N, C-alpha and C positions, 0 to 999 in steps of 0.2 A: 561039627557043631551046628546047631540050627539057629540061624540069625533071622530075626524079624526086621524087615525094612519098613519104617514109617515115613514114606515120602509124602510129607504133609506141606500144606500151604499156610505158613504162619503169617500173621499181620504184625508189622512193626508196632510195638507199644501196646498191643492188645493182649496183655498178660493172661487175663482170665480166659479169653477165647483160645489162645494158644495152649493153655493148660488143658482145656477140654479136648482139643484135637489130639494132643499127646496122650492123654489118659484113655481116650476112646480107642485110638490106634493100638496102644499098649494092651488093652484088655482083649481086643480081637486077636492080635498076634500071639499073645500068651495062650489064649484058648486054642489057637491053631498049632501049638506045639513049639513055639520059639523058646529057646533057652536064654537068649539075649535079644532085646529090642533096641534098635538104634534109630536116632532121629537126625535131622539136619543140624548144621551149625547154628548156634544161638537160637534154638527152636523156641525157648521160653520167651525171649525178648523180641524175636524177629530180626532179620538181617536186611540192611544195616541199621542199628539203632541210632547211630550218629549222636547228636547232642542230647538226646533223651537220657543218656546215661548220667548227665549232669543234673537232671531233675532230682530233687531231694528224696522223693519216694520211689523212683523207678527201680534202682538197683535193690534196695531193701525188699520191695514187693516181688521182684523177680526171684530173690532168695527165699521168700516165703513160699512161692509157687514150687520151688525145688523141694522144700520140706514136705509140702502136700503130696508131691509125686513120690517121695520116699515112703510116705505113709501108706500109699496104695499098692506098692510093689508086692507081688506075691512070689510064686516060685521062679518066674522068669526075671532076670535082671534087666535094668533099663539104663541105657547110656544116653544122656541128654545134654544138649548145649545150653549154656546160660552165661550171664555176666557175673564175674566174681570180683569182689573188692581186692585191691592190692594194699595190704597194710605195711608194706615195706617201701623202699625207695623207688622212684620212677613214676610212671604214669599211674593214675588212680585205680585202674581196673585191669582185669585179665579177661580175654576171650577164653572161656573155659568149657570143660565137659565134666560131668559127674557120673560115676558108675554107682547105681543104686541097687542094693541087694537086700532081700529080707533078712533081718537078724544080723546084719554086718554093718560096720561103719561105712559111711559114705567116702568114696575115694574120688579125688579130683585131679585133673591135669589141665595144663594151660597151653594155649597155642604158642608155638615157637616163632613161626615166620609170619610177620605182620605186613601184608601188602600195603604199600603207600605209593601207588602209581595208578594210572588209568582211572577207573571209577572207584578205587579203594583209598581209604584214608585212615587205616586202623592205628597207625602210629600216633595219631592225635589223642586216642583214648586209652589204648591198651599197652601194658608192659608185657614184653615177651616172656616166655617160660624161662626160669632160671636153671632148670634141669629137665631132662626127658627120661622117663622111666615107665616100664610097663605097669599096668594095673592088674590086680589079681582077681580073677573070676573063678572062684573056687580054687582049684589047683592049677588053673591055666593062666599063663601070662598073656595079657591082652595089650597089644600095641595100639594106643589110641592117638590118632592124628586129627587135626582140625584144618580142613580145607587146604590152604596154601602149604601146610606142612608136608603134603604128599607130592607137591609139584617139584620136579627136579629141574636143574639148571637148563638142561637142553630144551625144555618146554616153556620156559619163561622168556619174556621179551629181551632180557639181558641178565647177566649174573648179578643177583641182589644179595645173596646170603652166604655166610661162611659155615653154616652147619647143615646137616642132613638128618632131620628127625627120624626118618624111616630107618636109615642105616644104624643110627644109635639104638633104636628099639630092637633091631635084629641082633645087634651085638650083645644086647642084654637078654637074648633068648626069648623074645616075643614069639608066640606060636601062631598068632593071627593078627593081621593089621586091619583096623577099621578106620574109616575116615568120615567124619561129620562135616558135610560140605554145604556151602551156599555159593555155588559157582554160577555166575550169570551167563545167560545165553549169548552166544554170538555164532555167526555162520561157521560151520566146520568144527566147532569146539567139541562136540560129542565124540568125533573120531579122535581128536587129540587126547581127550581124557582117557578113552579106551586104550589107545596105544601106550600112553604113559603108565597107566595102572597095570596093564598086562606086562609091560617091561619090568616093572618093579616086582610083580608077583613071580615071574619066571627067574629073575636075577637072584632073588632071595629064597626062592622055593617056599613061599608062604602064600596062603590064600589071603585075598584082600576084599573087603566089603566097603563099598563107597556109596554113602547115602546122601543124595543131593536134595536140596529144597526145590519146590516148585511154586510158581505163582509170580505175580507182579507186585513190587513194592516201589512206588513212585517211578523213577526212570529206569529201574532194573527189572529184568524179567528172568526168572529162574526156570529152567526147562525140565527139571527132574532127571530122567534118564539114569537113575541109579543103577549101579552094576555090581556084580560079584564075579570074581575070578578065582579059579583054583590054583594050587601051588605050581602048576605048569604054565600059568598065565593064560589059561583058556577061559573064555566067557561061559559062565554057567547060569547067569541070570541077567536080565535087563528089564527094568521097570519102564512103564510107558513115559512118553514125553508129554509135557504141558498139561498134566492132570495128576491129581493125588492118586496114590496107589499104595498097596501093602503087599508084601510077599514074605514067605518064610523060605529061606534058602539053606540047604545043607552044604557047608563049606567044603566037605570032602567029595562032593559029587564029581563024577567023571562024565556026566551027561552034558555035552557041549551044545550051546545054542548059538544061532547065527545073530550077529549084530544087526539090529534094525536100523538101516540108514534110509532116509527119505530124500526126496528132491529138496534142494535148498529153498526153493520158493514155497514149498509146503511148510517147512519148518518156520520160515520167516512169517508166513501168514498166520500160523497158529500162535507164534510168539506175540505178534501184534494184537491178535484177538484176545489172548489171555491178559496181556498188559493193559489193554483198554478196559476189559471187564473188571479186572481187579482194582484198577485205579478208581473206577466209579464206585464199586461196591465198598471198598475200604475207606473211601472218602464220603460214603453215604449219599451219593447221587443215584438217582433212579433212571434218568433219561439224558439224552444228548441232543444237541442241535448243531447243524453245520450248514454252511452256504454251499449251494450246488451251482457251479458255473457252467456245467456242460462239458468240462474238461476231464482229463484222466485222473488228476490227483484227487479232486473232490469225489469222483466216482469210486476210487479205491478206498478212500476213508469211509465213505458211506457203506460199502460192502463189508468192510471190517466191523463197523459199528453195528450193522444188522446181525452179523454172526455173533458178536459179543453180547449184545443187549436185547435182541429181538426187534423185529420191524416196528412193533407197537411202541417202542421206547426211543425211536429215532425220528427227529423232525428235520426235514430238509427245507431250505429256503432259497428260492430263486429271486434274485434282485437285479433285473436287467436295467441297463441305462440306455440312453439313445444310441450308444455305440455298440450295443450288444447285437450279435447276429441272430437272425431267426433260428438258425440251426443250433446255436448253443442253448437257446431257451428250450427248444424242442427236445434236445438231448437231455437236459436236466430233468424235464418233466417225464420223459420216457424212462430214465433211470429210476426215478421215484416210483413210477408205476411198476416197473419190473421188480423192484425190491419190496414193494408193498408198504412203503412209508408215506406218511402224510407230507405234502409239499406246499408250503405257502408261497404265493407270488406277491412280492412287495417291490414294485418298480421304484427306482430312485431318481427318475428323470426330473420330477418336480422339485424334490429336495435338492438335487444337484444344481438346478437352475437358480433356486432361491439362495443357496449357499454362495454360488459364484457371484451373484448380484451384490452380496455384501462387500465384495472386493473391487467393485467397478472403478471407484476412484483411486483406491490404493494401488491397483495393478494397471492403471491407465497407461497406455502406450507400450505395454509389455506383451510379448507373444505368449500364447498358451503353451505350456510345457508339462513336465512331470508334476508340477504343482497341482494342476487341474486333474491330471490322471490319478494322483494319490488321493484327491478329495473323494473320488468315487469309492476307492477302496475303504477309506475311513468312514464314509457314510454307511457302507455295508457292515463294517465292524460295529458301528453304533447300533444298527438294527439288530444284529445278532446278539450283542451283549444285552440289549433291552429285552429280547425274548428270553435270554438266559436268566436275567434278574427277575423278570416277572413270573416265570413258570418254573424256575429252579433247574433248568436244563444245564448240563455242562457243555460249554461251547468247545467244539473240536476245530482246531486249525488244520489246514490241508497242505501246507508247504512241505516240499520234500527236501532232502539233504543237499542236493545239488543247488537248488535255488537259494536256500539259506546260507550256504557256504560262500556264494558270490554276492549276497545281498540283494537278490532278485525278489524282493518282498517289500511290504510297506509297514513301517512301524506305526502302531495304533490303527492299522487297517487289517490286512489279512493275517498279521501276526497276533492280533487280539484273540485271546481265548484261554482256556484252562488246560488243554493238553494238545500238544503237537504230535499227532499219532504217527506220522511217517517222517518225522524230522531227522531220523537216522537212516533213512532209506534213500539211496541215490535214485535219480531219475532213470538211470540205465538198468535198474534191478528188474 
């Protein structure tokens, strides 16, 4: 069977924009010969929709988009993720997928395993599936799973669930397993997914098509890396990482491809670039500003920003104090020159002196300590936020995970900003 993978980059809440992405990908893949086109999890709504589902018009409008997609379906079927109402007992919604076929009633299925750990909170919104059954695609029985449904106990942080949706679908004679996924990126996760899906395919002797989302939605980055495995558990297709892609895959193929594994540092860099680029574009920012200290962290963030946004859209600011070394100032300016970004020089010496003078009587007889040190950081934060407010730049903070974990940072100072780009990256990385 020819499966069209629509590895798209949805935006949470942009129902019309997501519809356009789905419809465009569907038309191209159908024209390329796909019999069934599959999308990521909650492709219409974007993942994770969080409390948007409680907005009065959000779920009804997402259901209207589903009807629009049904109307455009031609010879190729479309399997698409969306939010469904729950009219029964329990939570008000289902994380759902709909199989759309021309001239046939819409078939729906619901997600069974709802992750509520780590970055996930699906049990807050969704009711799990009350039953698992294959959907009919012509005469074929299609086993549809949604993200967590395909994860087996061995690959989860701990045993969370009492049911196995894939096993249930196989017992009901599903001929193909598909998975609509929004699986966030973390280092090494691509290999884990491949190993897990390959194990399921070979265990049940069924081909599996796994379509993952790509793109950044707030604090989450999705890496794509959609895969298809034949009934022997052999990899027959892998879509690219960190970008949208489409492919038509023959599930009975015996042509094996090698898994594309890259250096962890390359994956991490591309994830950070994509996350930053999408955060700005999806929040309608056009440019970014950051302080350049001459140190490693601000240099790394500046490089990421230039790759994500282009040098013309990144502004660096050097804000030396009387305690700044000449070397750190020169390093900051050299970095800006090498990256081709504009760099403002705004010394804080005079402002620092005036600010300290306001406390002459209050602090009389007390030695200088972290109080005065933090004044400098907070003055820099005020300068950067002023540039952000005046020119509409998003302020990027440059603290790494190691510093933030032990509190080596200044509240209202170097923590001030709109996005902490490397806050989940240890200093040792």
